[in-house]
C-alpha positions as CSV (number, residue, x, y, z in Angstrom):
1,X,102.3,-90.2,128.8
2,X,100.6,-88.3,131.7
3,X,101.0,-89.6,135.7
4,X,98.0,-89.6,137.1
5,X,99.2,-88.2,139.8
6,X,99.0,-84.7,138.4
7,X,95.5,-85.0,137.8
8,X,92.8,-84.0,140.2
9,X,90.0,-86.0,139.9
10,X,86.3,-85.5,139.0
11,X,85.2,-86.3,142.8
12,X,87.9,-83.1,144.0
13,X,85.7,-80.7,141.6
14,X,83.5,-78.6,141.1
15,X,81.5,-79.0,138.4
16,X,77.6,-78.9,136.6
17,X,75.4,-80.9,134.5
18,X,74.7,-80.2,131.2
19,X,70.5,-79.4,132.0
20,X,71.5,-76.6,134.8
21,X,70.7,-72.9,133.2
22,X,73.3,-70.0,133.1
23,X,71.7,-68.6,136.5
24,X,72.4,-71.9,138.5
25,X,75.9,-72.1,136.7
26,X,76.5,-68.6,137.9
27,X,75.1,-69.0,141.5
28,X,77.9,-72.4,141.4
29,X,80.8,-70.6,139.8
30,X,80.1,-67.7,143.0
31,X,80.3,-70.4,145.5
32,X,83.3,-72.1,144.3
33,X,85.4,-68.7,143.2
34,X,86.5,-70.4,140.3
35,X,86.4,-68.5,137.0
36,X,86.3,-71.6,134.6
37,X,84.5,-75.0,135.4
38,X,83.4,-78.2,133.3
39,X,80.2,-79.0,132.2
40,X,79.3,-82.8,132.6
41,X,76.3,-84.6,130.8
42,X,73.2,-86.0,133.1
43,X,75.4,-89.1,134.4
44,X,78.4,-87.1,135.1
45,X,80.3,-89.3,133.0
46,X,80.8,-87.4,129.4
47,X,82.8,-84.2,129.4
48,X,80.7,-81.7,127.3
49,X,82.9,-78.3,127.5
50,X,83.7,-75.9,129.8
51,X,81.7,-72.8,131.3
52,X,83.2,-69.0,132.1
53,X,82.2,-66.7,134.3
54,X,83.1,-64.2,132.0
55,X,81.0,-65.1,129.7
56,X,78.0,-65.6,131.8
57,X,78.1,-61.9,132.7
58,X,78.7,-60.4,129.8
59,X,75.4,-62.3,128.1
60,X,73.6,-61.3,131.8
61,X,74.9,-57.6,131.0
62,X,73.6,-57.5,127.1
63,X,70.3,-58.8,128.4
64,X,70.5,-62.3,127.6
65,X,68.3,-64.7,129.3
66,X,69.7,-66.2,132.1
67,X,67.5,-69.0,132.3
68,X,68.7,-70.3,129.0
69,X,70.6,-73.7,129.5
70,X,74.2,-73.6,130.9
71,X,75.3,-75.3,127.2
72,X,73.8,-72.2,125.8
73,X,77.7,-71.1,126.4
74,X,79.9,-73.5,126.2
75,X,83.5,-73.7,125.4
76,X,86.3,-76.1,124.7
77,X,84.4,-79.1,123.6
78,X,87.3,-80.1,121.9
79,X,89.8,-79.1,124.3
80,X,90.6,-83.0,126.0
81,X,93.5,-85.0,126.4
82,X,93.5,-89.1,127.3
83,X,95.1,-90.2,130.7
84,X,97.8,-91.8,128.3
85,X,98.2,-88.8,125.8
86,X,102.1,-87.7,125.6
87,X,103.6,-85.1,127.2
88,X,104.2,-83.6,123.4
89,X,100.3,-83.2,123.3
90,X,99.7,-82.3,126.6
91,X,102.2,-79.0,126.0
92,X,100.0,-78.1,123.1
93,X,96.7,-78.8,124.3
94,X,97.2,-77.0,127.4
95,X,98.7,-74.1,126.1
96,X,95.7,-71.2,126.2
97,X,94.0,-73.0,128.9
98,X,93.5,-72.9,132.5
99,X,92.8,-76.4,133.1
100,X,92.6,-79.1,130.7
101,X,89.8,-82.0,130.7
102,X,91.6,-85.8,131.4
103,X,89.4,-88.5,129.8
104,X,90.0,-92.3,130.9
105,X,90.4,-95.1,128.6
106,X,87.1,-95.5,127.7
107,X,86.8,-91.7,127.2
108,X,84.9,-91.0,130.3
109,X,85.7,-87.8,132.3
110,X,88.5,-88.6,135.1
111,X,89.3,-85.4,136.2
112,X,91.0,-82.1,135.0
113,X,94.8,-81.3,134.7
114,X,95.8,-77.6,135.3
115,X,98.2,-75.2,135.0
116,X,99.8,-74.7,137.9
117,X,100.0,-78.0,138.1
118,X,102.2,-79.0,135.0
119,X,104.7,-76.0,135.8
120,X,104.5,-77.5,139.4
121,X,105.8,-81.0,137.8
122,X,108.4,-79.1,135.4
123,X,109.9,-77.5,138.4
124,X,110.7,-80.7,140.0
125,X,112.0,-81.8,137.2
126,X,114.3,-79.2,136.4
127,X,115.5,-79.8,140.3
128,X,115.8,-76.2,141.1
129,X,115.4,-77.2,145.0
130,X,118.5,-79.6,145.2
131,X,120.7,-77.5,142.2
132,X,123.2,-74.6,143.3
133,X,123.4,-72.8,139.6
134,X,121.8,-72.9,136.0
135,X,124.0,-72.3,132.9
136,X,122.4,-71.5,129.8
137,X,124.7,-72.3,127.2
138,X,124.7,-71.7,123.4
139,X,125.4,-74.2,120.7
140,X,125.5,-73.8,117.5
141,X,123.0,-77.0,116.6
142,X,125.7,-79.6,115.1
143,X,125.3,-83.3,115.6
144,X,127.1,-84.6,119.3
145,X,126.9,-81.0,121.2
146,X,124.3,-81.9,123.5
147,X,127.0,-84.9,124.0
148,X,130.1,-82.6,124.1
149,X,128.3,-80.2,126.6
150,X,127.6,-82.9,128.6
151,X,131.2,-84.5,128.3
152,X,132.9,-80.9,129.6
153,X,130.6,-81.0,132.3
154,X,131.0,-84.3,133.8
155,X,134.7,-84.2,134.2
156,X,134.1,-81.7,137.3
157,X,130.8,-82.7,138.6
158,X,127.0,-84.4,138.2
159,X,124.0,-82.9,135.9
160,X,121.2,-82.2,137.9
161,X,119.4,-81.7,135.2
162,X,119.1,-81.1,131.7
163,X,117.1,-79.0,129.6
164,X,117.5,-78.8,125.2
165,X,115.0,-75.7,124.0
166,X,114.9,-75.1,120.2
167,X,115.9,-72.0,118.4
168,X,113.7,-69.4,117.6
169,X,112.9,-68.8,114.2
170,X,115.8,-67.6,111.8
171,X,117.8,-68.5,114.8
172,X,120.6,-71.1,114.4
173,X,121.8,-71.9,117.9
174,X,120.1,-74.4,120.5
175,X,119.7,-73.5,124.2
176,X,121.0,-76.1,126.3
177,X,120.4,-75.7,130.6
178,X,122.2,-77.2,133.1
179,X,121.6,-77.6,136.5
180,X,123.7,-77.9,138.8
181,X,123.7,-79.9,142.0
182,X,124.2,-78.1,144.9
183,X,127.9,-78.4,146.0
184,X,129.1,-76.8,143.0
185,X,130.6,-73.4,143.8
186,X,132.0,-70.4,142.3
187,X,135.1,-71.8,141.6
188,X,134.2,-75.3,140.6
189,X,131.6,-73.1,138.1
190,X,134.5,-70.7,137.0
191,X,136.6,-73.9,135.5
192,X,133.4,-75.2,134.6
193,X,132.6,-72.4,132.2
194,X,135.7,-71.7,131.4
195,X,136.3,-75.6,129.5
196,X,132.7,-74.9,127.8
197,X,134.2,-71.5,126.2
198,X,137.5,-73.2,125.4
199,X,135.6,-75.7,123.4
200,X,133.3,-73.1,121.8
201,X,130.2,-73.2,123.3
202,X,128.9,-69.9,124.6
203,X,127.7,-69.4,128.0
204,X,124.3,-67.2,127.7
205,X,123.3,-66.5,131.3
206,X,124.1,-68.3,134.8
207,X,121.6,-68.2,137.3
208,X,122.3,-68.8,140.6
209,X,119.4,-70.6,142.3
210,X,120.5,-69.6,146.1
211,X,118.6,-66.4,145.0
212,X,115.4,-68.2,144.0
213,X,114.6,-69.9,147.2
Protein backbone atom coordinates (compact mmCIF):
# COMPACT_ATOMS: atom_id res chain seq x y z
CA UNK A 1 0.00 0.00 0.00
CA UNK A 2 0.98 3.64 -0.48
CA UNK A 3 2.86 5.22 2.41
CA UNK A 4 1.19 8.49 3.37
CA UNK A 5 4.64 9.95 4.03
CA UNK A 6 5.23 9.90 0.27
CA UNK A 7 2.21 12.08 -0.42
CA UNK A 8 2.36 15.87 -0.57
CA UNK A 9 -0.75 16.86 1.43
CA UNK A 10 -3.49 19.16 0.18
CA UNK A 11 -2.59 21.93 2.62
CA UNK A 12 0.83 22.44 1.02
CA UNK A 13 -0.41 22.47 -2.58
CA UNK A 14 -1.43 25.13 -5.05
CA UNK A 15 -4.89 24.31 -6.39
CA UNK A 16 -7.75 26.10 -8.17
CA UNK A 17 -11.50 25.89 -7.70
CA UNK A 18 -13.65 24.52 -10.50
CA UNK A 19 -15.41 27.92 -10.69
CA UNK A 20 -12.39 30.06 -11.64
CA UNK A 21 -11.87 31.20 -15.21
CA UNK A 22 -9.10 30.10 -17.52
CA UNK A 23 -7.53 33.55 -17.12
CA UNK A 24 -7.52 33.22 -13.34
CA UNK A 25 -6.13 29.70 -13.54
CA UNK A 26 -3.33 30.90 -15.81
CA UNK A 27 -2.44 33.64 -13.32
CA UNK A 28 -2.26 31.05 -10.53
CA UNK A 29 -0.08 28.78 -12.66
CA UNK A 30 2.27 31.63 -13.56
CA UNK A 31 2.59 32.72 -9.93
CA UNK A 32 3.25 29.18 -8.73
CA UNK A 33 5.71 28.27 -11.47
CA UNK A 34 4.05 24.87 -11.92
CA UNK A 35 3.04 23.49 -15.31
CA UNK A 36 0.05 21.66 -13.89
CA UNK A 37 -2.11 21.97 -10.76
CA UNK A 38 -5.21 20.16 -9.42
CA UNK A 39 -8.75 21.44 -9.89
CA UNK A 40 -11.02 20.93 -6.86
CA UNK A 41 -14.73 21.45 -6.33
CA UNK A 42 -16.17 24.45 -4.47
CA UNK A 43 -15.67 22.76 -1.11
CA UNK A 44 -12.03 21.99 -1.83
CA UNK A 45 -12.57 18.30 -1.07
CA UNK A 46 -13.40 16.66 -4.41
CA UNK A 47 -10.78 16.18 -7.13
CA UNK A 48 -12.11 17.24 -10.54
CA UNK A 49 -8.96 16.88 -12.63
CA UNK A 50 -5.85 18.82 -13.61
CA UNK A 51 -5.25 22.01 -15.56
CA UNK A 52 -2.07 22.36 -17.63
CA UNK A 53 -0.44 25.68 -18.48
CA UNK A 54 0.33 24.54 -22.03
CA UNK A 55 -3.33 23.79 -22.76
CA UNK A 56 -4.41 27.25 -21.60
CA UNK A 57 -1.75 28.94 -23.72
CA UNK A 58 -2.76 26.86 -26.74
CA UNK A 59 -6.40 27.82 -26.16
CA UNK A 60 -5.43 31.51 -25.86
CA UNK A 61 -3.23 31.43 -28.97
CA UNK A 62 -6.13 30.01 -30.97
CA UNK A 63 -8.38 32.90 -29.94
CA UNK A 64 -10.25 30.99 -27.25
CA UNK A 65 -12.39 32.71 -24.65
CA UNK A 66 -10.32 33.09 -21.48
CA UNK A 67 -13.41 33.84 -19.39
CA UNK A 68 -14.60 30.26 -19.75
CA UNK A 69 -14.43 28.09 -16.60
CA UNK A 70 -11.21 26.22 -15.94
CA UNK A 71 -13.09 22.92 -16.34
CA UNK A 72 -13.29 23.68 -20.08
CA UNK A 73 -9.73 22.38 -20.38
CA UNK A 74 -9.87 19.89 -17.52
CA UNK A 75 -7.61 16.83 -17.96
CA UNK A 76 -6.90 13.58 -16.06
CA UNK A 77 -10.32 13.48 -14.36
CA UNK A 78 -10.04 9.70 -13.90
CA UNK A 79 -6.34 9.70 -12.98
CA UNK A 80 -6.23 9.20 -9.23
CA UNK A 81 -5.31 6.60 -6.63
CA UNK A 82 -6.40 5.81 -3.10
CA UNK A 83 -4.15 6.08 -0.04
CA UNK A 84 -4.46 2.30 0.24
CA UNK A 85 -3.66 1.54 -3.41
CA UNK A 86 -1.12 -1.19 -4.15
CA UNK A 87 2.26 -0.10 -5.51
CA UNK A 88 1.67 -2.16 -8.66
CA UNK A 89 -1.41 -0.05 -9.43
CA UNK A 90 0.41 3.18 -8.57
CA UNK A 91 3.28 2.54 -10.99
CA UNK A 92 0.94 2.09 -13.94
CA UNK A 93 -1.33 4.97 -12.94
CA UNK A 94 1.42 7.59 -12.64
CA UNK A 95 3.34 6.45 -15.72
CA UNK A 96 2.70 9.46 -18.01
CA UNK A 97 1.84 12.08 -15.40
CA UNK A 98 3.94 14.66 -13.48
CA UNK A 99 1.93 13.61 -10.42
CA UNK A 100 -1.19 11.67 -9.55
CA UNK A 101 -4.00 12.76 -7.25
CA UNK A 102 -4.45 10.79 -4.03
CA UNK A 103 -7.87 10.32 -2.42
CA UNK A 104 -8.59 9.26 1.14
CA UNK A 105 -10.91 6.43 2.21
CA UNK A 106 -13.92 8.72 1.74
CA UNK A 107 -12.83 9.64 -1.81
CA UNK A 108 -11.89 13.14 -0.72
CA UNK A 109 -8.79 14.83 -2.13
CA UNK A 110 -5.88 14.02 0.16
CA UNK A 111 -2.88 15.30 -1.86
CA UNK A 112 -0.62 14.26 -4.69
CA UNK A 113 2.15 11.77 -5.30
CA UNK A 114 4.82 13.15 -7.61
CA UNK A 115 7.01 11.24 -10.02
CA UNK A 116 10.08 12.61 -8.26
CA UNK A 117 8.95 11.43 -4.82
CA UNK A 118 8.23 7.95 -6.14
CA UNK A 119 11.66 7.72 -7.74
CA UNK A 120 13.27 8.92 -4.50
CA UNK A 121 11.51 6.13 -2.64
CA UNK A 122 12.73 3.55 -5.16
CA UNK A 123 16.27 4.91 -4.86
CA UNK A 124 16.14 4.55 -1.09
CA UNK A 125 14.81 0.99 -1.30
CA UNK A 126 17.68 0.17 -3.67
CA UNK A 127 20.15 1.19 -0.93
CA UNK A 128 22.44 2.96 -3.41
CA UNK A 129 23.74 5.25 -0.65
CA UNK A 130 25.08 2.37 1.43
CA UNK A 131 26.07 -0.01 -1.35
CA UNK A 132 29.32 -0.73 -3.14
CA UNK A 133 28.39 -2.39 -6.43
CA UNK A 134 25.25 -3.33 -8.33
CA UNK A 135 25.45 -6.65 -10.16
CA UNK A 136 23.04 -7.21 -13.04
CA UNK A 137 22.78 -10.98 -13.40
CA UNK A 138 21.00 -12.74 -16.26
CA UNK A 139 18.91 -15.78 -15.37
CA UNK A 140 17.08 -18.13 -17.77
CA UNK A 141 13.86 -17.76 -15.82
CA UNK A 142 13.86 -21.21 -14.26
CA UNK A 143 12.20 -21.94 -10.97
CA UNK A 144 14.64 -21.38 -8.12
CA UNK A 145 17.03 -19.08 -10.04
CA UNK A 146 16.66 -16.21 -7.58
CA UNK A 147 17.18 -18.53 -4.63
CA UNK A 148 20.29 -20.05 -6.23
CA UNK A 149 21.86 -16.68 -7.04
CA UNK A 150 21.11 -15.35 -3.57
CA UNK A 151 22.60 -18.42 -1.93
CA UNK A 152 25.82 -18.03 -3.94
CA UNK A 153 26.19 -14.34 -3.07
CA UNK A 154 25.41 -14.80 0.64
CA UNK A 155 28.27 -17.26 0.94
CA UNK A 156 30.52 -14.20 0.63
CA UNK A 157 28.45 -11.22 1.81
CA UNK A 158 25.03 -9.94 2.75
CA UNK A 159 22.73 -8.51 0.08
CA UNK A 160 21.77 -4.85 0.54
CA UNK A 161 18.83 -5.07 -1.89
CA UNK A 162 17.60 -7.00 -4.91
CA UNK A 163 15.31 -6.08 -7.79
CA UNK A 164 14.04 -8.57 -10.36
CA UNK A 165 13.12 -7.27 -13.81
CA UNK A 166 11.01 -9.34 -16.18
CA UNK A 167 12.47 -9.98 -19.61
CA UNK A 168 11.23 -8.01 -22.58
CA UNK A 169 8.86 -9.60 -25.05
CA UNK A 170 10.68 -12.29 -26.98
CA UNK A 171 13.48 -12.61 -24.42
CA UNK A 172 13.99 -15.77 -22.41
CA UNK A 173 16.04 -14.21 -19.63
CA UNK A 174 15.38 -12.18 -16.51
CA UNK A 175 17.60 -9.45 -15.14
CA UNK A 176 18.20 -9.52 -11.42
CA UNK A 177 20.00 -6.54 -9.89
CA UNK A 178 21.81 -7.16 -6.61
CA UNK A 179 23.12 -4.24 -4.57
CA UNK A 180 26.10 -5.38 -2.50
CA UNK A 181 26.92 -3.72 0.83
CA UNK A 182 29.55 -1.03 1.21
CA UNK A 183 32.25 -3.32 2.64
CA UNK A 184 32.52 -5.39 -0.57
CA UNK A 185 35.81 -4.55 -2.32
CA UNK A 186 37.08 -5.42 -5.80
CA UNK A 187 38.73 -8.64 -4.63
CA UNK A 188 35.57 -9.97 -3.01
CA UNK A 189 33.48 -8.78 -5.96
CA UNK A 190 35.65 -10.86 -8.30
CA UNK A 191 35.11 -13.97 -6.17
CA UNK A 192 31.34 -13.44 -6.16
CA UNK A 193 31.08 -12.95 -9.91
CA UNK A 194 33.28 -15.97 -10.57
CA UNK A 195 31.07 -18.12 -8.34
CA UNK A 196 27.92 -16.97 -10.15
CA UNK A 197 29.43 -17.65 -13.55
CA UNK A 198 30.55 -21.15 -12.50
CA UNK A 199 26.89 -21.92 -11.85
CA UNK A 200 25.89 -20.72 -15.31
CA UNK A 201 24.68 -17.21 -14.47
CA UNK A 202 25.90 -14.45 -16.76
CA UNK A 203 26.99 -11.08 -15.35
CA UNK A 204 25.52 -8.51 -17.71
CA UNK A 205 26.82 -5.41 -15.94
CA UNK A 206 28.69 -4.27 -12.84
CA UNK A 207 28.07 -0.74 -11.63
CA UNK A 208 30.43 0.85 -9.13
CA UNK A 209 28.23 2.97 -6.89
CA UNK A 210 31.23 4.98 -5.73
CA UNK A 211 31.21 6.58 -9.19
CA UNK A 212 27.61 7.74 -8.65
CA UNK A 213 28.15 9.36 -5.25
